[in-house]
N, CA, C and O atoms as a GROMACS GRO file, in nm:
protein
  424
    1MET      N    1  10.455  -0.131  -2.512
    1MET     CA    2  10.518  -0.227  -2.410
    1MET      C    3  10.414  -0.364  -2.450
    1MET      O    4  10.456  -0.479  -2.436
    2HIS      N    5  10.301  -0.341  -2.492
    2HIS     CA    6  10.207  -0.471  -2.509
    2HIS      C    7  10.291  -0.532  -2.622
    2HIS      O    8  10.314  -0.653  -2.613
    3GLU      N    9  10.342  -0.463  -2.730
    3GLU     CA   10  10.381  -0.548  -2.857
    3GLU      C   11  10.503  -0.644  -2.828
    3GLU      O   12  10.523  -0.748  -2.892
    4VAL      N   13  10.594  -0.593  -2.710
    4VAL     CA   14  10.696  -0.648  -2.688
    4VAL      C   15  10.656  -0.801  -2.590
    4VAL      O   16  10.718  -0.907  -2.593
    5VAL      N   17  10.557  -0.774  -2.523
    5VAL     CA   18  10.481  -0.881  -2.444
    5VAL      C   19  10.428  -0.985  -2.567
    5VAL      O   20  10.451  -1.106  -2.573
    6VAL      N   21  10.358  -0.912  -2.656
    6VAL     CA   22  10.297  -1.007  -2.747
    6VAL      C   23  10.390  -1.109  -2.835
    6VAL      O   24  10.372  -1.228  -2.859
    7ARG      N   25  10.513  -1.009  -2.879
    7ARG     CA   26  10.618  -1.062  -2.948
    7ARG      C   27  10.702  -1.170  -2.867
    7ARG      O   28  10.752  -1.267  -2.925
    8ASN      N   29  10.713  -1.151  -2.735
    8ASN     CA   30  10.781  -1.268  -2.645
    8ASN      C   31  10.690  -1.359  -2.629
    8ASN      O   32  10.744  -1.468  -2.606
    9ARG      N   33  10.580  -1.366  -2.630
    9ARG     CA   34  10.470  -1.476  -2.617
    9ARG      C   35  10.469  -1.574  -2.734
    9ARG      O   36  10.469  -1.697  -2.729
   10LEU      N   37  10.468  -1.486  -2.851
   10LEU     CA   38  10.448  -1.559  -2.987
   10LEU      C   39  10.597  -1.616  -3.000
   10LEU      O   40  10.607  -1.715  -3.073
   11GLU      N   41  10.695  -1.577  -2.950
   11GLU     CA   42  10.801  -1.664  -2.958
   11GLU      C   43  10.808  -1.774  -2.888
   11GLU      O   44  10.845  -1.878  -2.944
   12GLN      N   45  10.774  -1.770  -2.748
   12GLN     CA   46  10.769  -1.862  -2.668
   12GLN      C   47  10.690  -1.992  -2.740
   12GLN      O   48  10.728  -2.109  -2.749
   13LEU      N   49  10.558  -1.925  -2.794
   13LEU     CA   50  10.488  -2.051  -2.863
   13LEU      C   51  10.524  -2.117  -2.977
   13LEU      O   52  10.484  -2.231  -3.003
   14ARG      N   53  10.626  -2.029  -3.073
   14ARG     CA   54  10.709  -2.094  -3.171
   14ARG      C   55  10.805  -2.202  -3.128
   14ARG      O   56  10.828  -2.309  -3.185
   15LYS      N   57  10.863  -2.148  -3.008
   15LYS     CA   58  10.974  -2.258  -2.955
   15LYS      C   59  10.900  -2.376  -2.905
   15LYS      O   60  10.950  -2.487  -2.924
   16ARG      N   61  10.788  -2.365  -2.844
   16ARG     CA   62  10.720  -2.488  -2.817
   16ARG      C   63  10.690  -2.574  -2.918
   16ARG      O   64  10.724  -2.692  -2.910
   17GLN      N   65  10.629  -2.529  -3.015
   17GLN     CA   66  10.579  -2.578  -3.146
   17GLN      C   67  10.688  -2.654  -3.198
   17GLN      O   68  10.670  -2.771  -3.230
   18ARG      N   69  10.817  -2.592  -3.211
   18ARG     CA   70  10.932  -2.656  -3.260
   18ARG      C   71  10.988  -2.774  -3.168
   18ARG      O   72  11.031  -2.880  -3.213
   19ASP      N   73  10.982  -2.740  -3.028
   19ASP     CA   74  11.003  -2.872  -2.963
   19ASP      C   75  10.914  -2.982  -2.964
   19ASP      O   76  10.954  -3.096  -2.943
   20GLU      N   77  10.785  -2.950  -2.990
   20GLU     CA   78  10.672  -3.050  -2.998
   20GLU      C   79  10.714  -3.128  -3.136
   20GLU      O   80  10.718  -3.252  -3.137
   21ALA      N   81  10.738  -3.064  -3.233
   21ALA     CA   82  10.753  -3.134  -3.383
   21ALA      C   83  10.894  -3.217  -3.375
   21ALA      O   84  10.905  -3.326  -3.430
   22LEU      N   85  11.000  -3.157  -3.304
   22LEU     CA   86  11.102  -3.220  -3.290
   22LEU      C   87  11.094  -3.396  -3.198
   22LEU      O   88  11.157  -3.496  -3.233
   23GLN      N   89  11.017  -3.388  -3.102
   23GLN     CA   90  10.970  -3.494  -3.020
   23GLN      C   91  10.885  -3.599  -3.103
   23GLN      O   92  10.910  -3.720  -3.106
   24ALA      N   93  10.780  -3.536  -3.170
   24ALA     CA   94  10.714  -3.622  -3.260
   24ALA      C   95  10.792  -3.692  -3.368
   24ALA      O   96  10.770  -3.808  -3.404
   25GLN      N   97  10.890  -3.610  -3.420
   25GLN     CA   98  10.968  -3.675  -3.552
   25GLN      C   99  11.067  -3.787  -3.478
   25GLN      O  100  11.104  -3.886  -3.541
   26GLU      N  101  11.104  -3.766  -3.345
   26GLU     CA  102  11.204  -3.842  -3.297
   26GLU      C  103  11.110  -3.981  -3.241
   26GLU      O  104  11.169  -4.090  -3.238
   27GLU      N  105  10.979  -3.974  -3.203
   27GLU     CA  106  10.893  -4.085  -3.178
   27GLU      C  107  10.870  -4.159  -3.315
   27GLU      O  108  10.886  -4.281  -3.321
   28LEU      N  109  10.836  -4.092  -3.413
   28LEU     CA  110  10.796  -4.142  -3.552
   28LEU      C  111  10.919  -4.242  -3.591
   28LEU      O  112  10.897  -4.361  -3.614
   29LEU      N  113  11.048  -4.187  -3.597
   29LEU     CA  114  11.162  -4.233  -3.640
   29LEU      C  115  11.183  -4.361  -3.556
   29LEU      O  116  11.201  -4.471  -3.609
   30GLU      N  117  11.181  -4.341  -3.406
   30GLU     CA  118  11.199  -4.456  -3.354
   30GLU      C  119  11.112  -4.589  -3.362
   30GLU      O  120  11.156  -4.704  -3.352
   31GLY      N  121  10.952  -4.542  -3.387
   31GLY     CA  122  10.875  -4.647  -3.424
   31GLY      C  123  10.935  -4.705  -3.558
   31GLY      O  124  10.962  -4.825  -3.557
   32VAL      N  125  10.954  -4.647  -3.650
   32VAL     CA  126  10.969  -4.693  -3.801
   32VAL      C  127  11.106  -4.761  -3.787
   32VAL      O  128  11.118  -4.838  -3.883
   33ALA      N  129  11.201  -4.764  -3.717
   33ALA     CA  130  11.333  -4.799  -3.682
   33ALA      C  131  11.299  -4.956  -3.625
   33ALA      O  132  11.361  -5.055  -3.664
   34SER      N  133  11.206  -4.958  -3.541
   34SER     CA  134  11.186  -5.081  -3.462
   34SER      C  135  11.099  -5.179  -3.560
   34SER      O  136  11.117  -5.300  -3.569
   35VAL      N  137  11.005  -5.108  -3.630
   35VAL     CA  138  10.914  -5.200  -3.710
   35VAL      C  139  11.041  -5.263  -3.832
   35VAL      O  140  11.045  -5.381  -3.866
   36ALA      N  141  11.118  -5.178  -3.875
   36ALA     CA  142  11.178  -5.192  -3.992
   36ALA      C  143  11.313  -5.316  -3.940
   36ALA      O  144  11.369  -5.400  -4.012
   37SER      N  145  11.332  -5.290  -3.797
   37SER     CA  146  11.429  -5.411  -3.761
   37SER      C  147  11.358  -5.546  -3.740
   37SER      O  148  11.424  -5.648  -3.720
   38LYS      N  149  11.247  -5.546  -3.742
   38LYS     CA  150  11.144  -5.682  -3.724
   38LYS      C  151  11.098  -5.713  -3.846
   38LYS      O  152  11.008  -5.797  -3.849
   39GLY      N  153  11.144  -5.659  -3.970
   39GLY     CA  154  11.124  -5.692  -4.092
   39GLY      C  155  10.978  -5.678  -4.152
   39GLY      O  156  10.948  -5.705  -4.268
   40LYS      N  157  10.886  -5.628  -4.049
   40LYS     CA  158  10.756  -5.618  -4.098
   40LYS      C  159  10.748  -5.442  -4.107
   40LYS      O  160  10.761  -5.363  -4.014
   41PHE      N  161  10.725  -5.417  -4.234
   41PHE     CA  162  10.708  -5.238  -4.207
   41PHE      C  163  10.551  -5.232  -4.253
   41PHE      O  164  10.496  -5.298  -4.342
   42ARG      N  165  10.499  -5.138  -4.170
   42ARG     CA  166  10.358  -5.077  -4.175
   42ARG      C  167  10.381  -4.922  -4.158
   42ARG      O  168  10.462  -4.878  -4.076
   43PRO      N  169  10.303  -4.839  -4.242
   43PRO     CA  170  10.341  -4.696  -4.225
   43PRO      C  171  10.270  -4.646  -4.092
   43PRO      O  172  10.155  -4.677  -4.062
   44PRO      N  173  10.358  -4.560  -4.012
   44PRO     CA  174  10.290  -4.518  -3.886
   44PRO      C  175  10.168  -4.446  -3.896
   44PRO      O  176  10.132  -4.386  -3.998
   45ALA      N  177  10.093  -4.456  -3.767
   45ALA     CA  178   9.972  -4.365  -3.782
   45ALA      C  179   9.990  -4.240  -3.761
   45ALA      O  180  10.069  -4.216  -3.669
   46ILE      N  181   9.928  -4.120  -3.834
   46ILE     CA  182   9.989  -3.956  -3.837
   46ILE      C  183   9.875  -3.922  -3.745
   46ILE      O  184   9.762  -3.965  -3.767
   47GLU      N  185   9.908  -3.833  -3.626
   47GLU     CA  186   9.846  -3.769  -3.531
   47GLU      C  187   9.795  -3.631  -3.623
   47GLU      O  188   9.840  -3.582  -3.727
   48ALA      N  189   9.685  -3.595  -3.537
   48ALA     CA  190   9.624  -3.462  -3.596
   48ALA      C  191   9.729  -3.368  -3.598
   48ALA      O  192   9.822  -3.375  -3.519
   49SER      N  193   9.720  -3.278  -3.684
   49SER     CA  194   9.800  -3.170  -3.710
   49SER      C  195   9.769  -3.060  -3.584
   49SER      O  196   9.669  -3.077  -3.513
   50VAL      N  197   9.852  -2.958  -3.564
   50VAL     CA  198   9.834  -2.859  -3.477
   50VAL      C  199   9.717  -2.786  -3.515
   50VAL      O  200   9.643  -2.748  -3.424
   51SER      N  201   9.691  -2.764  -3.618
   51SER     CA  202   9.573  -2.663  -3.665
   51SER      C  203   9.447  -2.724  -3.635
   51SER      O  204   9.348  -2.654  -3.618
   52GLN      N  205   9.442  -2.878  -3.627
   52GLN     CA  206   9.324  -2.956  -3.579
   52GLN      C  207   9.297  -2.942  -3.459
   52GLN      O  208   9.176  -2.954  -3.437
   53GLN      N  209   9.366  -2.919  -3.361
   53GLN     CA  210   9.362  -2.943  -3.211
   53GLN      C  211   9.298  -2.823  -3.162
   53GLN      O  212   9.319  -2.715  -3.217
   54PRO      N  213   9.212  -2.835  -3.047
   54PRO     CA  214   9.163  -2.719  -2.978
   54PRO      C  215   9.249  -2.618  -2.943
   54PRO      O  216   9.360  -2.649  -2.900
   55ILE      N  217   9.213  -2.482  -2.955
   55ILE     CA  218   9.300  -2.387  -2.903
   55ILE      C  219   9.310  -2.386  -2.767
   55ILE      O  220   9.395  -2.314  -2.716
   56GLU      N  221   9.230  -2.460  -2.690
   56GLU     CA  222   9.254  -2.454  -2.556
   56GLU      C  223   9.377  -2.515  -2.504
   56GLU      O  224   9.427  -2.477  -2.398
   57LYS      N  225   9.430  -2.613  -2.579
   57LYS     CA  226   9.544  -2.670  -2.561
   57LYS      C  227   9.672  -2.572  -2.551
   57LYS      O  228   9.768  -2.589  -2.475
   58PHE      N  229   9.657  -2.485  -2.625
   58PHE     CA  230   9.740  -2.368  -2.640
   58PHE      C  231   9.750  -2.260  -2.531
   58PHE      O  232   9.856  -2.199  -2.514
   59VAL      N  233   9.641  -2.235  -2.456
   59VAL     CA  234   9.634  -2.130  -2.338
   59VAL      C  235   9.687  -2.186  -2.241
   59VAL      O  236   9.670  -2.305  -2.214
   60GLU      N  237   9.763  -2.100  -2.173
   60GLU     CA  238   9.845  -2.124  -2.034
   60GLU      C  239   9.767  -2.024  -1.946
   60GLU      O  240   9.723  -1.916  -1.986
   61PRO      N  241   9.755  -2.075  -1.820
   61PRO     CA  242   9.706  -1.991  -1.715
   61PRO      C  243   9.759  -1.863  -1.690
   61PRO      O  244   9.881  -1.850  -1.682
   62TYR      N  245   9.682  -1.769  -1.676
   62TYR     CA  246   9.745  -1.621  -1.635
   62TYR      C  247   9.789  -1.624  -1.522
   62TYR      O  248   9.737  -1.683  -1.427
   63GLU      N  249   9.931  -1.536  -1.522
   63GLU     CA  250  10.007  -1.495  -1.418
   63GLU      C  251  10.036  -1.369  -1.420
   63GLU      O  252  10.069  -1.316  -1.527
   64ARG      N  253  10.030  -1.305  -1.312
   64ARG     CA  254  10.039  -1.158  -1.299
   64ARG      C  255  10.168  -1.085  -1.365
   64ARG      O  256  10.177  -0.966  -1.396
   65GLY      N  257  10.275  -1.195  -1.381
   65GLY     CA  258  10.396  -1.163  -1.417
   65GLY      C  259  10.397  -1.122  -1.599
   65GLY      O  260  10.475  -1.044  -1.653
   66MET      N  261  10.304  -1.188  -1.657
   66MET     CA  262  10.255  -1.192  -1.796
   66MET      C  263  10.223  -1.049  -1.847
   66MET      O  264  10.222  -1.023  -1.967
   67SER      N  265  10.201  -0.971  -1.766
   67SER     CA  266  10.139  -0.853  -1.795
   67SER      C  267  10.250  -0.722  -1.760
   67SER      O  268  10.334  -0.726  -1.670
   68PRO      N  269  10.230  -0.622  -1.840
   68PRO     CA  270  10.342  -0.498  -1.804
   68PRO      C  271  10.287  -0.446  -1.702
   68PRO      O  272  10.168  -0.456  -1.674
   69GLY      N  273  10.392  -0.372  -1.624
   69GLY     CA  274  10.345  -0.293  -1.505
   69GLY      C  275  10.269  -0.159  -1.555
   69GLY      O  276  10.272  -0.114  -1.670
   70LEU      N  277  10.208  -0.111  -1.457
   70LEU     CA  278  10.156   0.049  -1.515
   70LEU      C  279  10.269   0.144  -1.531
   70LEU      O  280  10.373   0.129  -1.468
   71VAL      N  281  10.252   0.232  -1.606
   71VAL     CA  282  10.349   0.352  -1.669
   71VAL      C  283  10.294   0.488  -1.615
   71VAL      O  284  10.192   0.545  -1.653
   72ASP      N  285  10.391   0.533  -1.508
   72ASP     CA  286  10.372   0.660  -1.496
   72ASP      C  287  10.426   0.775  -1.590
   72ASP      O  288  10.540   0.819  -1.598
   73ILE      N  289  10.288   0.822  -1.673
   73ILE     CA  290  10.317   0.909  -1.789
   73ILE      C  291  10.394   1.045  -1.754
   73ILE      O  292  10.435   1.121  -1.842
   74THR      N  293  10.410   1.069  -1.624
   74THR     CA  294  10.488   1.197  -1.595
   74THR      C  295  10.617   1.160  -1.596
   74THR      O  296  10.695   1.255  -1.587
   75LYS      N  297  10.671   1.039  -1.604
   75LYS     CA  298  10.791   1.004  -1.594
   75LYS      C  299  10.869   0.972  -1.746
   75LYS      O  300  10.986   0.940  -1.768
   76LEU      N  301  10.760   0.993  -1.835
   76LEU     CA  302  10.807   0.945  -1.991
   76LEU      C  303  10.868   1.056  -2.016
   76LEU      O  304  10.850   1.164  -1.961
   77PRO      N  305  10.974   1.018  -2.135
   77PRO     CA  306  11.042   1.145  -2.224
   77PRO      C  307  10.964   1.220  -2.298
   77PRO      O  308  10.855   1.174  -2.333
   78HIS      N  309  10.996   1.322  -2.326
   78HIS     CA  310  10.910   1.429  -2.385
   78HIS      C  311  10.838   1.353  -2.547
   78HIS      O  312  10.727   1.383  -2.592
   79GLU      N  313  10.921   1.268  -2.601
   79GLU     CA  314  10.884   1.242  -2.737
   79GLU      C  315  10.769   1.144  -2.719
   79GLU      O  316  10.690   1.132  -2.812
   80GLU      N  317  10.753   1.075  -2.609
   80GLU     CA  318  10.671   0.970  -2.583
   80GLU      C  319  10.544   1.007  -2.527
   80GLU      O  320  10.451   0.927  -2.517
   81HIS      N  321  10.538   1.156  -2.482
   81HIS     CA  322  10.397   1.206  -2.454
   81HIS      C  323  10.287   1.229  -2.556
   81HIS      O  324  10.173   1.257  -2.521
   82HIS      N  325  10.322   1.217  -2.678
   82HIS     CA  326  10.249   1.253  -2.798
   82HIS      C  327  10.183   1.101  -2.867
   82HIS      O  328  10.127   1.080  -2.974
   83MET      N  329  10.219   1.014  -2.756
   83MET     CA  330  10.173   0.855  -2.803
   83MET      C  331  10.010   0.848  -2.811
   83MET      O  332   9.940   0.918  -2.737
   84ASP      N  333   9.967   0.776  -2.888
   84ASP     CA  334   9.839   0.750  -2.917
   84ASP      C  335   9.795   0.643  -2.795
   84ASP      O  336   9.853   0.538  -2.771
   85ILE      N  337   9.671   0.698  -2.719
   85ILE     CA  338   9.613   0.637  -2.625
   85ILE      C  339   9.492   0.532  -2.666
   85ILE      O  340   9.385   0.565  -2.717
   86MET      N  341   9.532   0.397  -2.633
   86MET     CA  342   9.441   0.285  -2.675
   86MET      C  343   9.354   0.224  -2.574
   86MET      O  344   9.393   0.190  -2.462
   87LEU      N  345   9.214   0.210  -2.624
   87LEU     CA  346   9.120   0.147  -2.552
   87LEU      C  347   9.166   0.008  -2.505
   87LEU      O  348   9.237  -0.055  -2.583
   88GLU      N  349   9.136  -0.045  -2.390
   88GLU     CA  350   9.149  -0.196  -2.354
   88GLU      C  351   9.099  -0.276  -2.453
   88GLU      O  352   9.165  -0.369  -2.498
   89SER      N  353   8.972  -0.246  -2.497
   89SER     CA  354   8.902  -0.325  -2.588
   89SER      C  355   8.966  -0.339  -2.701
   89SER      O  356   8.974  -0.454  -2.746
   90ASP      N  357   9.016  -0.246  -2.762
   90ASP     CA  358   9.094  -0.226  -2.882
   90ASP      C  359   9.211  -0.318  -2.879
   90ASP      O  360   9.222  -0.417  -2.952
   91ASP      N  361   9.305  -0.275  -2.782
   91ASP     CA  362   9.413  -0.371  -2.764
   91ASP      C  363   9.404  -0.499  -2.743
   91ASP      O  364   9.500  -0.570  -2.774
   92LYS      N  365   9.293  -0.552  -2.690
   92LYS     CA  366   9.255  -0.703  -2.669
   92LYS      C  367   9.224  -0.770  -2.811
   92LYS      O  368   9.262  -0.881  -2.845
   93ALA      N  369   9.151  -0.685  -2.883
   93ALA     CA  370   9.117  -0.723  -3.005
   93ALA      C  371   9.224  -0.739  -3.104
   93ALA      O  372   9.226  -0.838  -3.178
   94ASN      N  373   9.312  -0.648  -3.109
   94ASN     CA  374   9.449  -0.663  -3.188
   94ASN      C  375   9.536  -0.767  -3.134
   94ASN      O  376   9.619  -0.822  -3.207
   95LEU      N  377   9.519  -0.800  -2.995
   95LEU     CA  378   9.610  -0.922  -2.932
   95LEU      C  379   9.551  -1.057  -2.977
   95LEU      O  380   9.626  -1.153  -2.994
   96VAL      N  381   9.422  -1.067  -2.995
   96VAL     CA  382   9.362  -1.173  -3.030
   96VAL      C  383   9.377  -1.202  -3.182
   96VAL      O  384   9.413  -1.312  -3.223
   97SER      N  385   9.352  -1.106  -3.255
   97SER     CA  386   9.378  -1.122  -3.397
   97SER      C  387   9.507  -1.154  -3.445
   97SER      O  388   9.521  -1.205  -3.556
   98SER      N  389   9.626  -1.122  -3.354
   98SER     CA  390   9.742  -1.125  -3.400
   98SER      C  391   9.785  -1.290  -3.357
   98SER      O  392   9.850  -1.360  -3.434
   99ILE      N  393   9.744  -1.329  -3.244
   99ILE     CA  394   9.738  -1.462  -3.212
   99ILE      C  395   9.689  -1.567  -3.295
   99ILE      O  396   9.744  -1.672  -3.329
  100ALA      N  397   9.578  -1.521  -3.321
  100ALA     CA  398   9.481  -1.603  -3.426
  100ALA      C  399   9.558  -1.617  -3.569
  100ALA      O  400   9.562  -1.724  -3.629
  101LEU      N  401   9.616  -1.505  -3.614
  101LEU     CA  402   9.692  -1.511  -3.729
  101LEU      C  403   9.811  -1.600  -3.727
  101LEU      O  404   9.844  -1.676  -3.818
  102PHE      N  405   9.889  -1.576  -3.581
  102PHE     CA  406   9.990  -1.682  -3.578
  102PHE      C  407   9.963  -1.840  -3.580
  102PHE      O  408  10.044  -1.923  -3.622
  103ILE      N  409   9.864  -1.862  -3.539
  103ILE     CA  410   9.830  -2.004  -3.534
  103ILE      C  411   9.745  -2.031  -3.644
  103ILE      O  412   9.711  -2.148  -3.662
  104GLY      N  413   9.712  -1.959  -3.708
  104GLY     CA  414   9.657  -2.000  -3.853
  104GLY      C  415   9.502  -2.009  -3.850
  104GLY      O  416   9.448  -2.085  -3.931
  105LEU      N  417   9.420  -1.931  -3.756
  105LEU     CA  418   9.296  -1.946  -3.745
  105LEU      C  419   9.210  -1.884  -3.849
  105LEU      O  420   9.099  -1.926  -3.883
  106SER      N  421   9.280  -1.768  -3.904
  106SER     CA  422   9.190  -1.695  -3.985
  106SER      C  423   9.203  -1.708  -4.119
  106SER      O  424   9.127  -1.647  -4.194
   0.00000   0.00000   0.00000
């Protein structure tokens, strides 16, 4: 269940990064076009890359809807009764390392 939530969250972050990259590209092209039309070309200043920005910029406020609901194990199919039980601390560590790998911190 957590894997699905993490996968969805990572896809949301990827989409946001693509949108921000497209917006930055459009702004740069507009700037270059306006300078070129005036006849004075000066290379545009390049903003800091995503990897140099603080991680706090990527953190969204927590909402209860982000977490999966509790599962009643008595209602699970027989095949799923033998699933490994993971401690919350281990799950959180795996989640943090997955996100860090995604945004390139490790």
